[in-house]
C-alpha positions in Angstrom: 0.5 0.0 0.1 1.5 3.4 -1.1 -1.5 5.4 -0.1 0.6 8.7 1.9 3.7 8.3 -0.4 3.1 11.5 -2.1 2.0 13.8 0.4 5.4 13.2 2.1 7.8 15.5 2.8 5.3 18.6 1.2 4.0 21.4 3.9 1.7 24.0 3.0 2.8 27.3 1.9 1.4 30.0 4.0 1.5 33.1 2.6 2.2 37.0 3.3 3.3 38.1 6.5 4.8 41.5 6.9 2.2 43.1 4.3 0.9 46.6 5.4 -2.9 46.2 6.2 -5.8 48.3 7.5 -4.5 48.6 10.1 -1.1 50.3 9.7 -1.1 53.6 9.2 0.4 54.6 6.3 3.9 56.0 6.4 4.7 57.5 3.1 1.5 59.0 1.6 3.3 59.3 -1.5 3.3 55.7 -1.7 -0.1 54.9 -1.3 -0.9 57.6 -4.0 1.2 55.7 -6.2 -0.1 52.4 -5.0 -4.0 53.8 -5.8 -2.9 55.5 -9.2 -1.5 51.9 -10.1 -4.9 50.2 -8.8 -6.3 52.4 -11.4 -4.4 52.0 -13.9 -5.1 48.4 -14.2 -8.7 48.7 -13.9 -8.8 51.4 -16.7 -6.8 48.8 -18.7 -9.0 46.0 -17.6 -12.1 48.2 -18.6 -10.3 48.8 -22.5 -9.4 44.9 -22.8 -13.1 44.2 -22.1 -14.3 47.0 -24.1 -12.3 45.8 -27.4 -13.2 41.4 -26.6 -16.9 43.2 -27.0 -15.9 45.1 -30.2 -14.6 42.1 -31.3 -17.5 39.8 -30.3 -19.8 42.6 -32.0 -18.2 42.6 -35.2 -18.0 39.0 -35.1 -21.9 39.6 -35.2 -24.4 36.6 -33.7 -23.4 33.2 -33.5 -25.2 30.4 -33.2 -28.4 30.3 -31.2 -26.4 27.1 -28.3 -23.2 29.8 -27.9 -25.6 33.1 -27.5 -25.9 34.3 -24.1 -29.1 35.0 -22.3 -31.1 37.7 -23.7 -30.0 41.0 -21.4 -30.8 44.5 -21.5 -29.2 46.8 -24.0 -25.5 48.1 -22.7 -25.4 52.0 -22.6 -23.3 54.0 -25.3 -19.4 53.9 -24.1 -19.4 57.7 -23.8 -22.2 57.2 -20.9 -19.8 55.6 -19.1 -16.7 56.8 -16.8 -13.8 55.5 -17.6 -12.7 55.4 -13.8 -15.8 53.5 -12.3 -16.8 51.7 -15.7 -20.1 53.1 -14.2 -22.9 54.7 -16.1 -22.5 58.4 -14.9 -25.1 60.5 -13.3 -23.2 63.4 -12.5 -20.8 64.0 -15.8 -18.5 66.5 -15.8 -15.6 67.2 -18.3 -11.7 67.2 -17.6 -9.1 69.9 -19.0 -8.0 66.5 -20.9 -11.6 66.7 -22.7 -12.7 63.3 -21.3 -15.8 63.4 -19.2 -16.3 61.2 -15.9 -18.6 60.8 -13.0 -17.7 63.8 -10.7 -16.8 61.8 -7.5 -14.7 59.3 -9.3 -12.6 62.8 -11.0 -12.7 64.5 -7.9 -11.3 61.9 -5.5 -8.4 61.5 -8.7 -7.6 65.1 -8.7 -7.6 65.1 -4.8 -3.9 63.5 -4.9 -3.0 63.7 -8.6 -3.0 66.4 -11.3 -2.7 64.0 -14.3 -5.4 62.8 -16.9 -7.0 59.4 -16.1 -7.0 58.5 -20.0 -3.4 59.8 -21.1 -1.4 60.3 -18.0 -0.6 64.0 -19.1 -0.6 66.7 -16.7 -3.7 68.5 -16.8 -3.3 72.4 -17.6 -6.2 72.9 -14.9 -8.2 71.3 -12.2 -11.2 72.8 -13.1 -14.2 70.4 -13.5 -17.0 71.7 -16.1 -20.9 70.1 -15.6 -21.5 68.2 -19.2 -25.2 68.9 -19.3 -25.6 67.4 -22.7 -24.8 64.1 -21.7 -26.4 63.8 -18.9 -29.4 64.9 -20.6 -28.5 62.2 -23.0 -28.0 59.6 -20.1 -31.0 60.4 -18.8 -32.8 60.5 -22.3 -31.0 56.9 -22.7 -32.1 55.4 -19.1 -36.1 56.3 -19.5 -35.7 54.6 -22.8 -34.5 51.8 -22.1 -36.3 52.1 -18.2 -33.8 52.0 -16.2 
């Protein structure tokens, strides 16, 4: 009988240890901000990758009924989605980079940075202009799609 032979000598690896958790106060605000910026950049990259995949699937046209997902609500136009939160905007504002963002998301971004979340370039100013036209278009789309 060779029941336990394969497990002999193997030890379970334990993860982590020593990492900064919520119980520790941040010692370096710049490092914390850099971490948050990297996290947001990764989220933006993932969002762009998913959007590219969605567009590629649309370009291929409808597939066979066996592969088609269950019918679902119509997706909002890409311009209605905040590039930071990847959610439908309710209070869109335009930043100096010409892109629109959800007000609360871009305000959080600008609290620690002075760059564009979309391009990484320095913003010439941090004034946020309400995008009334986009807000109206989003509301009209929501009403038409019963959201």
